[in-house]
C-alpha positions as CSV (number, residue, x, y, z in Angstrom):
1,X,20.4,-51.8,22.5
2,X,18.5,-55.0,22.7
3,X,15.2,-54.9,24.5
4,X,15.0,-56.8,27.6
5,X,12.0,-59.3,27.9
6,X,11.1,-61.5,31.0
7,X,10.3,-65.0,30.1
8,X,7.6,-67.2,32.4
9,X,10.5,-68.6,34.3
10,X,12.2,-65.2,34.9
11,X,8.6,-63.8,35.9
12,X,8.2,-66.5,38.5
13,X,11.6,-65.6,39.7
14,X,10.3,-62.1,40.2
15,X,7.3,-63.1,42.0
16,X,9.4,-65.5,44.4
17,X,12.2,-62.6,45.0
18,X,9.6,-59.7,45.4
19,X,8.6,-61.3,48.8
20,X,12.0,-60.1,50.1
21,X,13.7,-57.9,47.6
22,X,12.9,-54.2,46.4
23,X,12.7,-53.4,42.8
24,X,16.1,-52.1,42.6
25,X,17.5,-55.3,44.3
26,X,15.5,-57.3,41.7
27,X,16.8,-55.2,38.7
28,X,20.3,-55.5,40.2
29,X,19.7,-59.4,40.5
30,X,18.9,-59.5,36.7
31,X,21.7,-57.1,35.7
32,X,19.6,-54.3,34.7
33,X,18.9,-50.8,36.0
34,X,15.7,-49.8,37.9
35,X,14.6,-47.7,35.0
36,X,15.0,-50.6,32.8
37,X,12.8,-52.7,35.0
38,X,10.1,-50.1,34.7
39,X,10.4,-49.8,30.9
40,X,10.3,-53.5,30.6
41,X,7.0,-53.3,33.0
42,X,5.4,-50.9,30.6
43,X,6.0,-53.4,27.8
44,X,5.2,-56.5,30.0
45,X,2.6,-55.3,32.6
46,X,2.6,-58.8,34.0
47,X,6.1,-58.0,35.5
48,X,4.8,-55.6,37.9
49,X,1.9,-57.6,38.5
50,X,3.9,-60.7,39.5
51,X,5.9,-58.4,41.7
52,X,3.0,-57.1,43.5
53,X,1.4,-60.6,43.7
54,X,4.7,-62.0,45.5
55,X,4.7,-58.9,47.9
56,X,1.1,-59.5,48.8
57,X,1.5,-63.1,49.3
58,X,4.3,-62.5,51.8
59,X,2.6,-59.8,53.7
60,X,-0.5,-62.2,53.9
61,X,1.9,-64.8,55.2
62,X,3.5,-62.4,58.0
63,X,0.0,-61.0,58.9
64,X,-1.3,-64.7,59.5
65,X,1.8,-65.4,61.8
66,X,1.2,-62.1,63.6
67,X,-2.4,-63.3,64.1
68,X,-1.4,-66.5,65.4
69,X,1.1,-65.1,67.9
70,X,-1.5,-62.9,69.2
71,X,-4.1,-65.7,69.4
72,X,-1.2,-67.6,71.5
73,X,-1.2,-64.6,74.0
74,X,2.1,-62.8,72.9
75,X,1.2,-59.2,74.4
76,X,4.0,-57.7,72.5
77,X,3.1,-58.9,69.0
78,X,-0.6,-57.6,70.0
79,X,0.8,-54.2,71.1
80,X,2.9,-54.0,67.8
81,X,-0.2,-54.8,65.7
82,X,-2.2,-52.3,67.5
83,X,0.4,-49.6,67.1
84,X,1.1,-50.2,63.3
85,X,-2.7,-51.0,62.4
86,X,-4.9,-49.3,64.7
87,X,-2.9,-46.2,65.5
88,X,-2.8,-47.3,69.3
89,X,-0.1,-46.0,71.7
90,X,1.1,-46.8,75.1
91,X,1.2,-43.3,76.5
92,X,-1.2,-42.8,79.5
93,X,-1.2,-39.0,79.1
94,X,-3.7,-37.3,76.8
95,X,-2.3,-35.8,73.7
96,X,-1.2,-32.2,74.2
97,X,-3.6,-29.8,72.6
98,X,-3.3,-26.1,72.7
99,X,-6.5,-24.0,72.6
100,X,-6.2,-21.2,70.2
101,X,-7.6,-17.7,71.3
102,X,-10.8,-16.7,69.4
103,X,-10.4,-14.8,66.2
104,X,-12.5,-11.7,65.5
105,X,-13.6,-11.2,61.9
106,X,-14.6,-7.7,60.7
107,X,-16.4,-7.4,57.4
108,X,-16.3,-4.0,55.8
109,X,-18.5,-2.9,53.0
């Protein structure tokens, strides 16, 4: 079977597609299996690097948008950010905690 090799143009495509597609979807786009994608990535580490760069850029763009909405006073976006990034929740009641009874440890010699 012929080895799959991604040329520079295809690597650019991977980087662009990775902003919106999973590795499985990108593999489907190129007509290869997910396993083959990873095999190619072993031989061509830049493939996975370009995939990760594309994802990181899109996440950065979205983070900037979220930040802008928050600065403009969007309270729902602020709540979303705090829930997903700071562990905040809207519950006014304290978390249920249950106190356990003391444990007696007896050491015998």
